C-alpha positions as CSV (number, residue, x, y, z in Angstrom):
1,M,-57.7,2.7,-5.9
2,D,-56.4,5.4,-8.2
3,Y,-53.2,6.8,-6.5
4,S,-52.4,10.3,-7.2
5,I,-48.9,9.7,-5.7
6,D,-46.2,7.8,-7.8
7,L,-45.2,5.0,-5.4
8,I,-41.9,4.5,-7.1
9,Q,-41.0,8.2,-6.9
10,E,-42.0,8.2,-3.2
11,L,-40.1,5.1,-2.3
12,D,-37.1,6.6,-3.9
13,S,-37.6,9.8,-2.0
14,I,-38.0,7.7,1.3
15,S,-34.8,5.8,0.7
16,K,-32.7,9.1,0.6
17,I,-33.7,9.7,4.4
18,H,-30.9,7.3,5.0
19,Y,-28.5,10.0,3.8
20,L,-29.8,12.7,5.9
21,K,-27.4,13.9,8.7
22,R,-29.7,13.0,11.6
23,D,-28.4,12.1,15.1
24,D,-31.9,11.7,16.5
25,L,-33.6,8.6,15.8
26,D,-37.0,10.0,16.7
27,E,-36.6,12.6,13.8
28,M,-36.0,9.8,11.4
29,M,-39.1,7.9,12.6
30,I,-41.4,11.1,12.3
31,E,-40.2,11.8,8.8
32,F,-40.9,8.2,7.7
33,A,-44.4,8.2,9.4
34,K,-45.4,11.7,8.0
35,R,-44.8,10.5,4.5
36,L,-46.1,7.1,4.8
37,T,-49.4,8.0,6.5
38,V,-50.2,10.4,3.4
39,T,-48.9,7.9,0.8
40,L,-50.9,5.1,2.1
41,R,-53.9,7.0,3.3
42,I,-53.7,5.8,6.7
43,E,-53.7,7.6,10.2
44,R,-51.2,5.7,12.2
45,M,-47.7,4.2,11.8
46,S,-45.5,2.7,14.3
47,V,-42.3,0.6,14.8
48,W,-41.9,-2.1,17.5
49,L,-38.7,-3.9,18.1
50,F,-38.1,-7.1,20.3
51,D,-36.2,-6.9,23.5
52,K,-34.1,-9.5,25.2
53,Q,-37.4,-11.0,26.8
54,G,-39.0,-11.3,23.5
55,D,-41.6,-8.6,24.1
56,L,-42.1,-5.7,21.9
57,Q,-40.9,-2.4,22.8
58,S,-42.3,0.8,20.9
59,M,-39.6,2.6,18.8
60,G,-42.1,5.1,17.9
61,E,-45.7,5.7,17.2
62,Y,-47.1,8.5,15.0
63,D,-50.7,9.6,14.8
64,S,-51.5,12.1,11.8
65,R,-54.8,13.1,13.3
66,S,-53.1,14.7,16.2
67,K,-49.8,14.9,14.9
68,E,-48.5,13.3,18.2
69,Y,-45.5,11.2,18.5
70,S,-44.9,8.8,21.4
71,K,-43.0,5.7,22.3
72,N,-41.6,3.3,25.1
73,K,-45.0,1.3,25.4
74,T,-44.6,-2.4,25.7
75,L,-46.6,-5.2,24.4
76,Y,-45.9,-8.2,26.5
77,K,-45.7,-11.7,24.7
78,K,-47.7,-13.3,27.6
79,D,-50.7,-10.9,27.1
80,F,-51.0,-11.3,23.3
81,P,-49.9,-14.9,22.5
82,R,-51.8,-15.2,19.1
83,Y,-50.4,-11.9,17.8
84,F,-46.9,-13.0,18.6
85,Q,-47.4,-16.3,17.1
86,A,-48.5,-14.4,14.0
87,I,-45.3,-12.3,14.1
88,S,-43.2,-15.1,14.6
89,E,-44.3,-16.8,11.3
90,N,-42.3,-14.0,9.7
91,K,-45.1,-12.9,7.1
92,I,-47.0,-9.8,6.5
93,I,-50.0,-9.6,8.8
94,L,-53.1,-8.2,6.9
95,V,-56.2,-7.5,9.0
96,E,-59.4,-5.8,7.5
97,D,-61.1,-5.7,10.8
98,V,-59.1,-5.9,13.9
99,L,-62.1,-6.2,16.2
100,E,-63.1,-9.5,14.6
101,D,-59.8,-11.1,13.4
102,E,-58.4,-13.8,15.7
103,K,-54.9,-12.7,15.5
104,T,-55.7,-9.2,16.6
105,S,-58.6,-9.5,19.0
106,E,-56.4,-9.8,21.9
107,L,-55.2,-6.2,21.3
108,N,-58.6,-4.7,21.1
109,E,-59.0,-3.6,24.8
110,L,-55.4,-2.4,25.5
111,Y,-54.4,-1.1,22.1
112,S,-56.7,-1.0,19.1
113,I,-59.9,0.5,20.6
114,P,-58.3,3.2,22.6
115,A,-56.2,4.2,19.5
116,G,-59.1,3.9,17.2
117,V,-57.4,1.3,14.9
118,R,-59.7,-0.5,12.6
119,S,-57.4,-2.2,10.0
120,L,-53.7,-2.9,9.9
121,M,-50.8,-4.1,7.9
122,D,-47.8,-5.2,9.9
123,I,-44.5,-5.8,8.1
124,P,-41.7,-7.9,9.7
125,L,-38.4,-6.0,10.2
126,R,-35.3,-8.1,9.5
127,I,-31.6,-7.3,10.0
128,A,-29.1,-9.7,8.6
129,G,-32.0,-12.2,8.0
130,N,-33.0,-12.0,11.6
131,L,-36.5,-11.0,12.7
132,V,-36.0,-7.9,15.0
133,G,-39.4,-6.3,15.1
134,V,-42.5,-5.1,13.0
135,M,-43.4,-2.0,11.2
136,C,-47.2,-1.3,11.7
137,F,-49.5,0.6,9.2
138,E,-52.9,1.4,10.8
139,K,-56.2,2.7,9.5
140,T,-58.5,4.2,12.0
141,D,-62.3,4.5,12.2
142,I,-63.1,2.7,8.9
143,V,-62.1,-0.6,7.4
144,K,-59.4,-0.7,4.7
145,E,-58.3,-3.2,2.3
146,F,-54.5,-3.0,1.7
147,S,-54.0,-3.6,-1.9
148,S,-51.1,-5.5,-3.2
149,R,-49.5,-2.1,-4.3
150,D,-49.8,-1.0,-0.8
151,Q,-48.2,-4.2,0.3
152,A,-45.3,-4.1,-2.1
153,F,-44.6,-0.4,-1.3
154,A,-45.0,-1.0,2.4
155,F,-42.5,-4.0,2.3
156,S,-40.1,-2.1,0.3
157,V,-40.2,0.8,2.8
158,S,-39.5,-1.7,5.7
159,L,-36.3,-2.9,4.0
160,V,-35.2,0.9,3.6
161,F,-36.1,1.4,7.3
162,A,-34.2,-1.8,8.4
163,S,-31.3,-0.7,6.4
164,N,-31.3,2.7,8.2
165,L,-31.5,0.9,11.7
166,E,-28.8,-1.4,10.9
167,A,-26.5,1.3,10.0
168,R,-27.2,3.2,12.9
169,Q,-26.7,0.1,15.2
170,R,-23.4,-0.5,13.4
171,R,-22.3,3.2,14.0
172,A,-23.4,2.6,17.7
173,L,-21.4,-0.4,18.1
174,Q,-18.4,1.1,16.2
175,H,-18.6,4.1,18.6
176,Q,-18.8,1.8,21.6
177,L,-15.8,-0.3,20.2
178,E,-13.6,2.8,19.9
179,L,-14.5,4.0,23.4
180,T,-13.5,0.4,24.6
181,L,-10.2,0.4,22.6
182,N,-9.5,3.9,23.8
183,E,-9.9,2.9,27.4
184,K,-7.9,-0.3,26.6
185,E,-5.0,1.8,25.2
186,R,-5.1,4.2,28.1
187,L,-4.9,1.2,30.6
188,I,-2.1,-0.4,28.7
189,K,-0.1,2.9,28.6
190,E,-0.7,3.4,32.3
191,L,0.5,0.0,32.9
192,N,3.6,0.4,30.9
193,H,4.4,3.6,32.6
194,R,4.1,2.0,36.0
195,V,6.1,-1.1,35.0
196,K,8.8,1.4,33.8
197,N,8.9,3.3,36.9
198,N,9.1,0.1,39.0
199,F,12.0,-1.1,37.0
200,S,13.6,2.2,37.3
201,I,13.3,2.1,41.2
202,L,14.6,-1.4,41.1
203,I,17.7,-0.4,39.0
204,G,18.4,2.6,41.2
205,L,18.3,0.3,44.4
206,L,20.8,-2.1,42.6
207,R,23.1,0.6,41.8
208,I,22.9,1.9,45.4
209,A,23.8,-1.6,46.5
210,K,26.6,-1.9,44.1
211,Q,28.1,1.3,45.1
212,N,28.0,0.2,48.8
213,T,29.6,-3.2,48.3
214,K,33.3,-4.1,48.3
215,N,32.8,-7.6,47.3
216,N,33.9,-7.9,43.7
217,A,31.7,-11.1,43.1
218,L,28.7,-9.4,44.6
219,E,29.2,-6.3,42.5
220,S,29.5,-8.5,39.4
221,F,26.4,-10.4,40.3
222,I,24.3,-7.0,40.8
223,D,25.8,-5.7,37.6
224,E,24.5,-8.8,35.6
225,H,21.0,-8.4,37.0
226,E,21.0,-4.6,36.5
227,Q,21.7,-5.3,32.8
228,Q,19.0,-7.8,32.5
229,I,16.4,-5.5,34.2
230,F,17.4,-2.7,32.0
231,S,16.8,-4.7,28.8
232,I,13.1,-5.0,30.1
233,L,12.8,-1.5,31.2
234,K,13.9,-0.3,27.6
235,I,11.0,-2.1,26.1
236,H,8.5,-0.2,28.2
237,E,10.1,3.1,27.6
238,L,9.8,2.5,23.9
239,L,6.3,1.2,24.3
240,G,5.5,4.5,25.9
241,R,6.7,6.4,22.8
242,S,5.2,4.0,20.2
243,Q,1.8,4.2,18.5
244,R,1.5,0.4,18.8
245,L,1.0,-1.0,22.4
246,T,2.3,-4.4,21.7
247,H,5.2,-4.1,19.4
248,I,8.4,-2.1,19.2
249,N,10.9,-1.4,16.4
250,I,13.7,-3.9,16.5
251,S,16.3,-1.4,15.4
252,D,15.5,1.1,18.0
253,Y,15.3,-1.5,20.7
254,L,18.7,-2.9,19.9
255,H,20.3,0.6,19.4
256,E,19.1,1.9,22.9
257,L,20.2,-1.5,24.6
258,T,23.7,-1.4,23.1
259,D,24.2,2.2,23.8
260,Q,23.5,1.5,27.6
261,Y,26.1,-1.2,27.5
262,K,28.7,1.2,26.0
263,K,27.9,3.7,28.7
264,S,28.0,1.0,31.5
265,H,31.4,-0.3,30.1
266,T,33.4,2.9,29.5
267,S,36.7,1.2,29.7
268,I,35.9,-0.9,26.6
269,R,33.3,1.1,24.9
270,N,35.6,1.6,21.7
271,Q,35.9,-2.2,21.5
272,F,32.1,-2.5,20.7
273,L,31.5,-2.8,16.9
274,I,27.9,-1.8,16.6
275,Q,26.3,-2.2,13.1
276,I,22.6,-1.9,13.2
277,D,20.7,-1.1,10.1
278,A,17.7,1.2,10.1
279,I,14.8,-1.5,9.8
280,D,11.3,-0.6,9.7
281,Y,10.0,-3.6,11.4
282,D,8.2,-4.1,14.8
283,I,8.4,-7.1,16.8
284,P,5.9,-8.3,19.7
285,T,7.1,-7.3,23.1
286,K,7.4,-10.9,24.3
287,Q,9.9,-11.6,21.4
288,A,11.8,-8.4,22.2
289,T,12.0,-9.2,25.9
290,H,13.6,-12.4,25.0
291,I,16.1,-11.0,22.5
292,G,17.1,-8.4,25.1
293,L,17.7,-11.0,27.7
294,I,19.8,-13.0,25.1
295,V,21.8,-10.0,24.1
296,S,22.4,-9.2,27.8
297,E,23.4,-12.8,28.5
298,V,25.8,-12.9,25.6
299,I,27.5,-9.7,26.5
300,I,27.8,-10.7,30.2
301,N,29.4,-14.0,29.3
302,S,31.7,-12.5,26.8
303,I,33.0,-9.8,29.3
304,K,33.4,-12.4,31.9
305,H,35.0,-15.1,29.9
306,S,36.7,-13.6,26.9
307,L,37.7,-10.1,27.9
308,P,40.2,-10.9,30.6
309,G,43.8,-11.4,29.1
310,S,42.8,-10.3,25.5
311,D,44.7,-7.5,23.9
312,Q,42.5,-7.5,20.8
313,Y,39.1,-8.0,22.3
314,Q,36.1,-6.8,20.3
315,F,32.4,-7.5,20.6
316,K,30.2,-7.2,17.5
317,I,26.6,-6.7,17.3
318,Q,25.3,-6.6,13.8
319,V,21.6,-6.3,12.7
320,S,20.7,-6.8,8.9
321,E,17.6,-7.4,6.8
322,T,16.6,-9.5,4.0
323,P,13.1,-9.6,2.4
324,T,12.3,-12.7,4.5
325,Y,13.9,-12.3,8.0
326,I,16.0,-10.1,10.1
327,Q,19.5,-11.3,11.3
328,L,21.1,-10.5,14.5
329,T,24.9,-11.5,14.8
330,I,26.4,-11.2,18.2
331,G,29.4,-12.3,19.9
332,D,33.2,-11.5,20.4
333,N,36.2,-12.2,18.4
334,G,37.6,-14.8,20.6
335,R,38.0,-18.5,19.9
336,G,34.9,-20.4,19.0
337,F,33.6,-23.2,21.2
338,D,31.3,-26.3,21.0
339,F,28.0,-24.8,22.2
340,D,26.2,-28.0,22.6
341,K,29.2,-29.6,24.5
342,K,29.7,-26.6,26.6
343,L,26.0,-26.4,27.2
344,L,26.1,-29.6,29.3
345,G,28.4,-28.1,31.9
346,D,27.0,-24.6,32.1
347,T,24.8,-23.7,35.1
348,L,22.8,-21.1,33.9
349,G,24.0,-18.8,31.0
350,L,24.0,-20.9,27.9
351,P,20.9,-22.9,28.9
352,L,19.1,-19.7,29.4
353,I,20.1,-18.3,26.0
354,K,18.9,-21.6,24.4
355,D,15.6,-21.6,26.1
356,L,14.9,-18.0,25.4
357,A,15.8,-18.5,21.7
358,E,13.5,-21.4,21.5
359,D,10.7,-19.7,23.3
360,A,11.0,-16.6,21.0
361,E,10.8,-19.0,18.0
362,L,14.2,-17.7,16.6
363,D,16.1,-19.7,14.1
364,T,19.5,-19.9,15.7
365,Q,23.1,-20.8,14.8
366,Y,25.2,-21.4,17.8
367,P,28.9,-20.8,18.2
368,S,31.3,-23.3,17.0
369,F,35.0,-23.7,16.5
370,Q,34.7,-22.5,12.8
371,Q,32.7,-19.3,13.8
372,P,32.4,-17.7,17.4
373,Y,29.1,-15.8,16.7
374,Y,25.7,-16.4,17.6
375,I,23.2,-15.9,14.7
376,F,19.5,-15.3,15.2
377,R,16.9,-15.0,12.5
378,I,13.7,-13.4,13.1
379,Y,11.3,-14.5,10.2
380,K,8.9,-11.6,9.1
381,D,5.2,-12.1,8.8
382,L,4.7,-11.6,5.3
């Protein structure tokens, strides 16, 4: 057949449909169909996609004779086993006369004869190598032999269409993923807010109990637990202000935590030596929780055991950074001690510090007679 249409030029034109700003898939289908029915000198074009049951769902059918566009028909696999078998072979189906061909004779009564289809060329549609459907080119009323040029052109068009379909599916999945992530983010923020409020209430109740007691031992006990709870509360406050929902800035956290201790112990606030560098590094909330509890425990132990009777008492918290790790140095200027030996006789404090440090995967140097400070290193993810 002598084509008056340049197929290469027409294919190039059709491929640009991908770049048109179309939100309606039906419009894309109609534009493809209008061009292809003219180019291939056929009357009908349709696209069918497999559903979860393996049946074919009509994505769109266009008839150039009536200019009608329809969709949502279903071809059930159980009703047309030979045709579905032919499709599953993943090859182009060429039928000059659908009324006589074994592969398509099952379609005659319900599909071909009512639509006037006489010849067809069905091209497999693949996305990422997987067969997802079929693109159908149909000649009505008279028999047509689809030439090798027809086949090459239609196959190329099917690749363009499948690429378009894949891009749209990817955008739909991306949109759904964004909705899911936004919902997850909203739920996490709400959870952080509620946890923060619950901890605030708990701290308030502890402070009321502390004000109403005249028992020094009980007051000290309540104070210790108030500080521990506050270290966790502060994490949720920072999460509420952070763009990240699972990490907080190490410097900001330790600044706010130590400020609270200075406010809680006004009589010795000037004896706190705080040297926290501004470090642009976020740590996971689990690790932050452990570090907060460690800091609280070290401060509580220091005030309890090193402050009494000391005229030169000073408590130091120093945070510095190297290219590979962040170092937290914490402790008082009192006499050092053998941590491992004292660990055996300690009921809670030192074992808690050791367990928290190990669980947080901190590289730790414990106090000794040579140096009284705890040194914790947080290695960066480089």
